[in-house]
C-alpha positions as CSV (number, residue, x, y, z in Angstrom):
1,M,0.0,0.1,0.1
2,S,1.5,3.4,-1.1
3,G,-0.5,5.9,0.7
4,P,-2.5,6.3,3.7
5,V,-5.3,4.1,4.6
6,G,-8.3,4.5,7.1
7,Y,-7.9,3.1,10.9
8,E,-10.1,3.1,13.8
9,Y,-9.0,3.7,17.4
10,A,-10.6,3.8,20.7
11,L,-8.8,5.0,24.0
12,L,-8.9,2.7,27.1
13,R,-9.9,4.5,30.1
14,V,-9.4,3.9,33.6
15,V,-12.8,4.8,35.9
16,P,-11.8,4.1,39.2
17,R,-15.0,5.3,40.9
18,I,-18.0,5.3,38.4
19,E,-20.1,7.5,40.7
20,R,-17.6,10.4,40.6
21,G,-17.4,10.4,36.5
22,E,-13.9,10.8,36.5
23,T,-11.5,9.1,34.1
24,M,-8.1,8.7,32.9
25,N,-6.7,7.3,29.6
26,A,-4.4,4.4,30.1
27,G,-4.2,2.8,26.4
28,V,-4.8,2.9,22.6
29,L,-6.8,0.0,20.8
30,L,-6.0,0.6,16.9
31,Y,-7.6,-1.3,14.3
32,C,-6.6,-0.9,10.6
33,R,-8.1,-3.4,8.0
34,P,-6.1,-2.7,5.2
35,H,-3.1,-3.6,7.0
36,D,-4.6,-6.8,8.9
37,A,-3.4,-4.9,12.2
38,L,-4.9,-4.8,15.5
39,V,-2.3,-2.9,17.7
40,V,-2.9,-2.2,21.4
41,R,-0.5,0.2,23.5
42,V,-1.2,0.6,27.3
43,E,0.7,2.6,30.0
44,L,-0.7,3.3,33.5
45,D,0.4,6.3,35.3
46,R,0.1,5.2,38.8
47,A,0.6,8.5,40.1
48,R,-2.3,10.0,38.1
49,L,-4.5,6.8,39.1
50,A,-3.7,7.5,42.9
51,A,-4.4,11.4,42.4
52,L,-8.3,10.3,41.3
53,D,-8.7,7.5,43.8
54,P,-6.1,6.5,46.5
55,H,-7.7,3.4,47.2
56,C,-7.9,2.0,43.6
57,D,-6.0,-1.2,43.2
58,A,-3.1,-0.2,40.6
59,D,-2.1,-3.8,40.4
60,A,-5.4,-4.9,39.3
61,V,-5.9,-2.1,36.9
62,D,-2.5,-3.2,35.2
63,D,-3.7,-6.9,35.2
64,L,-6.9,-5.8,33.4
65,L,-4.9,-3.7,30.7
66,A,-2.5,-6.6,30.4
67,T,-5.6,-8.9,29.7
68,I,-6.8,-6.5,27.0
69,A,-3.4,-6.3,25.4
70,A,-3.2,-10.1,25.5
71,V,-6.7,-10.5,23.8
72,A,-5.8,-7.8,21.3
73,S,-2.2,-9.5,20.5
74,V,-1.5,-11.4,17.3
75,P,1.3,-13.9,17.3
76,E,3.9,-13.9,15.0
77,P,4.7,-15.5,12.5
78,P,1.2,-16.0,10.9
79,R,0.2,-19.3,9.2
80,S,0.4,-19.6,5.3
81,D,-3.3,-19.9,4.6
82,R,-5.5,-16.5,4.9
83,H,-8.1,-18.0,7.1
84,A,-5.6,-18.9,9.7
85,T,-3.4,-15.7,9.6
86,G,-3.3,-13.0,12.2
87,A,-5.9,-13.3,14.9
88,L,-7.2,-16.6,13.6
89,A,-3.9,-18.1,14.4
90,A,-3.9,-16.6,17.7
91,R,-4.0,-18.8,21.0
92,G,-5.7,-18.0,24.4
93,P,-8.5,-15.5,24.7
94,G,-10.2,-14.7,21.6
95,A,-8.3,-17.2,19.5
96,G,-9.8,-18.0,16.1
97,E,-11.7,-14.5,16.1
98,D,-11.2,-12.4,13.2
99,I,-9.4,-9.1,14.3
100,G,-12.2,-7.0,13.1
101,R,-14.7,-8.6,15.2
102,R,-11.9,-8.8,18.1
103,F,-11.6,-4.6,17.8
104,R,-15.5,-4.6,17.8
105,R,-15.7,-6.8,21.0
106,L,-13.1,-4.8,22.9
107,T,-14.6,-1.4,22.2
108,T,-18.1,-2.2,23.4
109,A,-19.2,-0.2,26.2
110,R,-19.0,-1.8,29.6
111,S,-19.2,-0.9,33.3
112,T,-15.8,-2.1,34.5
113,I,-13.0,-0.1,35.9
114,V,-11.2,-0.2,32.5
115,A,-13.5,0.8,29.7
116,P,-13.1,2.0,26.2
117,G,-14.0,5.3,24.9
118,P,-15.6,6.1,21.8
119,V,-14.3,4.8,18.4
120,H,-12.6,7.6,16.2
121,A,-11.1,7.2,12.5
122,G,-8.1,8.5,11.1
123,L,-5.4,7.8,8.3
124,T,-2.0,6.1,8.5
125,T,0.7,4.4,6.4
126,D,2.0,2.6,9.6
127,P,-0.7,1.5,12.0
128,A,2.1,0.5,14.8
129,A,3.6,4.2,14.7
130,E,0.3,5.7,14.9
131,A,-0.6,3.8,18.0
132,D,2.7,5.1,19.4
133,R,1.8,8.6,18.5
134,L,-1.6,8.3,19.6
135,L,-0.2,6.9,23.1
136,D,2.1,10.0,23.4
137,R,-0.5,12.6,22.3
138,L,-3.6,11.2,24.3
139,V,-2.5,8.9,27.0
140,R,1.0,10.4,28.5
141,P,0.9,13.7,30.4
142,P,1.3,16.6,28.2
143,G,5.0,17.9,27.7
144,P,5.6,21.7,28.4
145,P,3.8,24.3,26.6
146,R,5.4,25.2,23.1
147,G,6.2,28.7,22.7
């Protein structure tokens, strides 16, 4: 593929106490059908989480984020036939599931401490690099103001 192609992404949000309505971004889930890619990046800022809720179990949140990453991951190398490549070659949670379906399942609204945000769209030539850029821009704390 020579030019940019469409992708979809959702932020993974931590909601320590639903009744307070406070959230923090802790990851990005990106799906790019033309590249047959489902990319996840997670990064929990424990200090920010403690500021939202000092009693929140950060280890449990890390475990949930790791589970989402495991479900989204695609093992390498893929098998040779098209119907058994990528996510269909996976073992473990979600094994045998098409990556588009897996993305939809992982971005379905749920009332847990780690919940996906709304799905957004964009253009990219490199899904992995785009996931890194989104993590920098939307999950990590902002850098100093430019001026």
